[in-house]
N, CA, C and O atoms as a GROMACS GRO file, in nm:
protein
  308
    1MET      N    1  10.636  -8.331 -13.638
    1MET     CA    2  10.656  -8.207 -13.629
    1MET      C    3  10.731  -8.117 -13.537
    1MET      O    4  10.704  -8.121 -13.417
    2LEU      N    5  10.824  -8.035 -13.584
    2LEU     CA    6  10.886  -7.965 -13.447
    2LEU      C    7  10.820  -7.836 -13.445
    2LEU      O    8  10.796  -7.781 -13.552
    3CYS      N    9  10.786  -7.781 -13.332
    3CYS     CA   10  10.747  -7.660 -13.291
    3CYS      C   11  10.825  -7.591 -13.199
    3CYS      O   12  10.853  -7.654 -13.097
    4TYR      N   13  10.868  -7.478 -13.207
    4TYR     CA   14  10.942  -7.400 -13.125
    4TYR      C   15  10.896  -7.226 -13.124
    4TYR      O   16  10.838  -7.176 -13.220
    5PRO      N   17  10.929  -7.157 -13.013
    5PRO     CA   18  10.869  -7.025 -13.020
    5PRO      C   19  10.990  -6.958 -13.092
    5PRO      O   20  11.107  -6.988 -13.068
    6PHE      N   21  10.950  -6.867 -13.179
    6PHE     CA   22  11.053  -6.760 -13.224
    6PHE      C   23  11.020  -6.610 -13.205
    6PHE      O   24  10.947  -6.555 -13.288
    7ARG      N   25  11.060  -6.554 -13.122
    7ARG     CA   26  11.021  -6.393 -13.105
    7ARG      C   27  10.871  -6.368 -13.114
    7ARG      O   28  10.829  -6.279 -13.188
    8GLY      N   29  10.787  -6.443 -13.040
    8GLY     CA   30  10.639  -6.458 -13.031
    8GLY      C   31  10.585  -6.500 -13.161
    8GLY      O   32  10.468  -6.474 -13.189
    9PHE      N   33  10.662  -6.563 -13.241
    9PHE     CA   34  10.576  -6.630 -13.332
    9PHE      C   35  10.595  -6.802 -13.332
    9PHE      O   36  10.697  -6.844 -13.277
   10LEU      N   37  10.528  -6.875 -13.376
   10LEU     CA   38  10.531  -7.019 -13.350
   10LEU      C   39  10.587  -7.087 -13.509
   10LEU      O   40  10.525  -7.083 -13.615
   11CYS      N   41  10.683  -7.129 -13.490
   11CYS     CA   42  10.728  -7.192 -13.635
   11CYS      C   43  10.720  -7.317 -13.651
   11CYS      O   44  10.778  -7.397 -13.577
   12LEU      N   45  10.631  -7.356 -13.775
   12LEU     CA   46  10.622  -7.523 -13.754
   12LEU      C   47  10.699  -7.564 -13.866
   12LEU      O   48  10.711  -7.488 -13.962
   13HIS      N   49  10.768  -7.705 -13.862
   13HIS     CA   50  10.860  -7.769 -13.977
   13HIS      C   51  10.779  -7.882 -13.969
   13HIS      O   52  10.707  -7.925 -13.879
   14ARG      N   53  10.811  -7.928 -14.104
   14ARG     CA   54  10.764  -8.081 -14.140
   14ARG      C   55  10.870  -8.136 -14.246
   14ARG      O   56  10.890  -8.097 -14.361
   15LEU      N   57  10.933  -8.240 -14.172
   15LEU     CA   58  11.058  -8.319 -14.263
   15LEU      C   59  11.006  -8.415 -14.338
   15LEU      O   60  10.944  -8.509 -14.287
   16GLU      N   61  11.028  -8.399 -14.490
   16GLU     CA   62  10.958  -8.503 -14.560
   16GLU      C   63  11.070  -8.535 -14.665
   16GLU      O   64  11.165  -8.462 -14.692
   17SER      N   65  11.044  -8.650 -14.717
   17SER     CA   66  11.171  -8.719 -14.819
   17SER      C   67  11.101  -8.694 -14.954
   17SER      O   68  10.978  -8.700 -14.967
   18ALA      N   69  11.180  -8.670 -15.044
   18ALA     CA   70  11.188  -8.659 -15.176
   18ALA      C   71  11.165  -8.800 -15.265
   18ALA      O   72  11.117  -8.795 -15.378
   19ILE      N   73  11.204  -8.919 -15.203
   19ILE     CA   74  11.216  -9.046 -15.232
   19ILE      C   75  11.094  -9.080 -15.353
   19ILE      O   76  11.103  -9.099 -15.475
   20LEU      N   77  10.981  -9.079 -15.262
   20LEU     CA   78  10.858  -9.116 -15.345
   20LEU      C   79  10.830  -8.999 -15.490
   20LEU      O   80  10.765  -9.035 -15.587
   21LEU      N   81  10.873  -8.903 -15.482
   21LEU     CA   82  10.870  -8.838 -15.603
   21LEU      C   83  10.971  -8.865 -15.723
   21LEU      O   84  10.938  -8.853 -15.840
   22LEU      N   85  11.090  -8.902 -15.684
   22LEU     CA   86  11.183  -8.953 -15.765
   22LEU      C   87  11.134  -9.074 -15.790
   22LEU      O   88  11.121  -9.088 -15.912
   23GLN      N   89  11.095  -9.183 -15.720
   23GLN     CA   90  11.068  -9.305 -15.767
   23GLN      C   91  10.961  -9.270 -15.881
   23GLN      O   92  10.977  -9.314 -15.995
   24GLN      N   93  10.858  -9.195 -15.849
   24GLN     CA   94  10.752  -9.172 -15.967
   24GLN      C   95  10.824  -9.127 -16.085
   24GLN      O   96  10.822  -9.196 -16.188
   25LYS      N   97  10.883  -9.027 -16.080
   25LYS     CA   98  10.974  -8.961 -16.180
   25LYS      C   99  11.037  -9.092 -16.293
   25LYS      O  100  10.992  -9.119 -16.404
   26LEU      N  101  11.126  -9.144 -16.238
   26LEU     CA  102  11.196  -9.253 -16.254
   26LEU      C  103  11.118  -9.354 -16.336
   26LEU      O  104  11.142  -9.382 -16.453
   27ALA      N  105  11.022  -9.406 -16.260
   27ALA     CA  106  10.912  -9.508 -16.326
   27ALA      C  107  10.833  -9.445 -16.470
   27ALA      O  108  10.774  -9.520 -16.548
   28ALA      N  109  10.844  -9.297 -16.489
   28ALA     CA  110  10.759  -9.239 -16.587
   28ALA      C  111  10.840  -9.236 -16.706
   28ALA      O  112  10.796  -9.222 -16.821
   29LEU      N  113  10.977  -9.253 -16.670
   29LEU     CA  114  11.074  -9.238 -16.802
   29LEU      C  115  11.060  -9.335 -16.909
   29LEU      O  116  11.042  -9.449 -16.868
   30PRO      N  117  11.065  -9.317 -17.060
   30PRO     CA  118  11.021  -9.403 -17.153
   30PRO      C  119  11.154  -9.520 -17.121
   30PRO      O  120  11.116  -9.637 -17.126
   31ASP      N  121  11.251  -9.506 -17.100
   31ASP     CA  122  11.340  -9.634 -17.044
   31ASP      C  123  11.353  -9.661 -16.951
   31ASP      O  124  11.472  -9.679 -16.926
   32ALA      N  125  11.268  -9.682 -16.846
   32ALA     CA  126  11.312  -9.662 -16.715
   32ALA      C  127  11.364  -9.788 -16.657
   32ALA      O  128  11.420  -9.793 -16.547
   33ASN      N  129  11.342  -9.897 -16.740
   33ASN     CA  130  11.431 -10.016 -16.716
   33ASN      C  131  11.556 -10.001 -16.720
   33ASN      O  132  11.615 -10.082 -16.647
   34ARG      N  133  11.640  -9.912 -16.790
   34ARG     CA  134  11.753  -9.875 -16.803
   34ARG      C  135  11.833  -9.775 -16.720
   34ARG      O  136  11.950  -9.742 -16.740
   35VAL      N  137  11.742  -9.728 -16.614
   35VAL     CA  138  11.800  -9.642 -16.508
   35VAL      C  139  11.867  -9.695 -16.416
   35VAL      O  140  11.807  -9.789 -16.363
   36ASN      N  141  11.960  -9.675 -16.377
   36ASN     CA  142  12.050  -9.701 -16.252
   36ASN      C  143  12.058  -9.574 -16.151
   36ASN      O  144  12.069  -9.455 -16.181
   37VAL      N  145  12.052  -9.628 -16.035
   37VAL     CA  146  12.075  -9.491 -15.906
   37VAL      C  147  12.180  -9.508 -15.860
   37VAL      O  148  12.186  -9.619 -15.806
   38ALA      N  149  12.292  -9.438 -15.853
   38ALA     CA  150  12.393  -9.390 -15.801
   38ALA      C  151  12.450  -9.357 -15.695
   38ALA      O  152  12.472  -9.236 -15.696
   39PHE      N  153  12.493  -9.416 -15.587
   39PHE     CA  154  12.506  -9.354 -15.419
   39PHE      C  155  12.617  -9.298 -15.430
   39PHE      O  156  12.699  -9.368 -15.490
   40PRO      N  157  12.659  -9.189 -15.394
   40PRO     CA  158  12.793  -9.108 -15.358
   40PRO      C  159  12.882  -9.178 -15.280
   40PRO      O  160  13.000  -9.175 -15.313
   41ASP      N  161  12.841  -9.256 -15.161
   41ASP     CA  162  12.899  -9.330 -15.065
   41ASP      C  163  12.816  -9.415 -14.994
   41ASP      O  164  12.694  -9.423 -15.006
   42ASP      N  165  12.911  -9.500 -14.897
   42ASP     CA  166  12.817  -9.617 -14.830
   42ASP      C  167  12.689  -9.540 -14.747
   42ASP      O  168  12.580  -9.595 -14.733
   43GLY      N  169  12.720  -9.414 -14.699
   43GLY     CA  170  12.633  -9.361 -14.607
   43GLY      C  171  12.492  -9.370 -14.684
   43GLY      O  172  12.394  -9.436 -14.648
   44ALA      N  173  12.503  -9.306 -14.776
   44ALA     CA  174  12.373  -9.266 -14.882
   44ALA      C  175  12.346  -9.430 -14.922
   44ALA      O  176  12.237  -9.447 -14.977
   45TYR      N  177  12.407  -9.519 -14.908
   45TYR     CA  178  12.358  -9.647 -14.966
   45TYR      C  179  12.273  -9.698 -14.851
   45TYR      O  180  12.160  -9.743 -14.871
   46LYS      N  181  12.331  -9.691 -14.721
   46LYS     CA  182  12.255  -9.750 -14.610
   46LYS      C  183  12.143  -9.671 -14.571
   46LYS      O  184  12.065  -9.714 -14.485
   47ARG      N  185  12.125  -9.556 -14.626
   47ARG     CA  186  12.011  -9.497 -14.606
   47ARG      C  187  11.892  -9.512 -14.682
   47ARG      O  188  11.778  -9.521 -14.634
   48PHE      N  189  11.928  -9.514 -14.819
   48PHE     CA  190  11.830  -9.525 -14.901
   48PHE      C  191  11.810  -9.640 -15.033
   48PHE      O  192  11.728  -9.636 -15.125
   49HIS      N  193  11.918  -9.741 -15.003
   49HIS     CA  194  11.895  -9.864 -15.084
   49HIS      C  195  11.768  -9.918 -15.081
   49HIS      O  196  11.719  -9.958 -15.186
   50MET      N  197  11.690  -9.927 -14.952
   50MET     CA  198  11.587  -9.997 -14.971
   50MET      C  199  11.471  -9.950 -15.075
   50MET      O  200  11.369 -10.010 -15.110
   51TYR      N  201  11.514  -9.836 -15.109
   51TYR     CA  202  11.382  -9.765 -15.202
   51TYR      C  203  11.418  -9.814 -15.327
   51TYR      O  204  11.327  -9.807 -15.410
   52PHE      N  205  11.528  -9.863 -15.367
   52PHE     CA  206  11.544  -9.887 -15.496
   52PHE      C  207  11.576 -10.025 -15.535
   52PHE      O  208  11.607 -10.100 -15.443
   53ASP      N  209  11.573 -10.084 -15.683
   53ASP     CA  210  11.589 -10.240 -15.692
   53ASP      C  211  11.726 -10.254 -15.701
   53ASP      O  212  11.795 -10.179 -15.769
   54GLY      N  213  11.773 -10.358 -15.628
   54GLY     CA  214  11.920 -10.390 -15.608
   54GLY      C  215  11.982 -10.401 -15.743
   54GLY      O  216  12.092 -10.346 -15.746
   55ASP      N  217  11.939 -10.464 -15.874
   55ASP     CA  218  12.007 -10.475 -15.981
   55ASP      C  219  12.053 -10.322 -16.045
   55ASP      O  220  12.150 -10.292 -16.115
   56SER      N  221  11.950 -10.245 -15.994
   56SER     CA  222  12.013 -10.128 -16.063
   56SER      C  223  12.083 -10.000 -16.002
   56SER      O  224  12.085  -9.881 -16.032
   57VAL      N  225  12.143 -10.080 -15.900
   57VAL     CA  226  12.234  -9.950 -15.776
   57VAL      C  227  12.375  -9.940 -15.818
   57VAL      O  228  12.422 -10.044 -15.864
   58VAL      N  229  12.443  -9.850 -15.812
   58VAL     CA  230  12.579  -9.830 -15.829
   58VAL      C  231  12.604  -9.764 -15.694
   58VAL      O  232  12.527  -9.676 -15.657
   59ILE      N  233  12.718  -9.804 -15.610
   59ILE     CA  234  12.765  -9.742 -15.502
   59ILE      C  235  12.937  -9.681 -15.540
   59ILE      O  236  13.038  -9.736 -15.585
   60CYS      N  237  12.906  -9.554 -15.499
   60CYS     CA  238  13.113  -9.497 -15.535
   60CYS      C  239  13.141  -9.474 -15.421
   60CYS      O  240  13.062  -9.476 -15.326
   61ASN      N  241  13.288  -9.446 -15.415
   61ASN     CA  242  13.370  -9.433 -15.318
   61ASN      C  243  13.456  -9.309 -15.348
   61ASN      O  244  13.519  -9.307 -15.454
   62LYS      N  245  13.463  -9.215 -15.271
   62LYS     CA  246  13.577  -9.120 -15.289
   62LYS      C  247  13.725  -9.150 -15.248
   62LYS      O  248  13.749  -9.195 -15.136
   63VAL      N  249  13.830  -9.125 -15.344
   63VAL     CA  250  13.949  -9.188 -15.311
   63VAL      C  251  14.045  -9.053 -15.318
   63VAL      O  252  14.018  -8.974 -15.409
   64ARG      N  253  14.115  -9.032 -15.262
   64ARG     CA  254  14.200  -8.897 -15.222
   64ARG      C  255  14.359  -8.959 -15.291
   64ARG      O  256  14.408  -9.069 -15.265
   65ASP      N  257  14.401  -8.881 -15.358
   65ASP     CA  258  14.526  -8.884 -15.434
   65ASP      C  259  14.608  -8.757 -15.425
   65ASP      O  260  14.632  -8.693 -15.528
   66GLY      N  261  14.660  -8.712 -15.284
   66GLY     CA  262  14.727  -8.581 -15.286
   66GLY      C  263  14.620  -8.503 -15.265
   66GLY      O  264  14.538  -8.532 -15.177
   67ASP      N  265  14.608  -8.403 -15.338
   67ASP     CA  266  14.504  -8.299 -15.352
   67ASP      C  267  14.389  -8.334 -15.408
   67ASP      O  268  14.282  -8.279 -15.381
   68LYS      N  269  14.404  -8.435 -15.494
   68LYS     CA  270  14.287  -8.470 -15.584
   68LYS      C  271  14.201  -8.560 -15.506
   68LYS      O  272  14.247  -8.645 -15.429
   69ARG      N  273  14.069  -8.541 -15.528
   69ARG     CA  274  13.944  -8.651 -15.505
   69ARG      C  275  13.890  -8.698 -15.619
   69ARG      O  276  13.835  -8.625 -15.701
   70ILE      N  277  13.906  -8.846 -15.631
   70ILE     CA  278  13.876  -8.915 -15.747
   70ILE      C  279  13.755  -8.992 -15.686
   70ILE      O  280  13.756  -9.036 -15.571
   71VAL      N  281  13.644  -9.005 -15.779
   71VAL     CA  282  13.545  -9.093 -15.760
   71VAL      C  283  13.514  -9.226 -15.827
   71VAL      O  284  13.456  -9.228 -15.936
   72LYS      N  285  13.550  -9.332 -15.767
   72LYS     CA  286  13.523  -9.467 -15.821
   72LYS      C  287  13.405  -9.520 -15.790
   72LYS      O  288  13.328  -9.482 -15.702
   73VAL      N  289  13.392  -9.632 -15.880
   73VAL     CA  290  13.256  -9.730 -15.855
   73VAL      C  291  13.340  -9.827 -15.762
   73VAL      O  292  13.455  -9.866 -15.778
   74LYS      N  293  13.242  -9.858 -15.650
   74LYS     CA  294  13.273  -9.954 -15.573
   74LYS      C  295  13.203 -10.104 -15.608
   74LYS      O  296  13.261 -10.212 -15.616
   75GLU      N  297  13.076 -10.077 -15.623
   75GLU     CA  298  13.013 -10.193 -15.637
   75GLU      C  299  12.893 -10.162 -15.762
   75GLU      O  300  12.856 -10.044 -15.767
   76GLY      N  301  12.838 -10.246 -15.850
   76GLY     CA  302  12.752 -10.217 -15.963
   76GLY      C  303  12.817 -10.192 -16.049
   76GLY      O  304  12.940 -10.191 -16.040
   77ARG      N  305  12.742 -10.162 -16.174
   77ARG     CA  306  12.803 -10.152 -16.324
   77ARG      C  307  12.702 -10.039 -16.376
   77ARG      O  308  12.709  -9.998 -16.491
   0.00000   0.00000   0.00000
């Protein structure tokens, strides 16, 4: 928990992740066994892959082609 003074008031911040809520919502879906989780880049994969089953993970990469940005699947299906 971060605490710092701000013009005579004390502001408290609590940083939490919504991963647990996302896991619960995905598990509650009627076809939960058919759900894949796609990560937009390697950084997101490195931070969050341990929370999801490895078989249902897709990793994407952004490729630049001049002024265009194209998202391509790097790993997964």
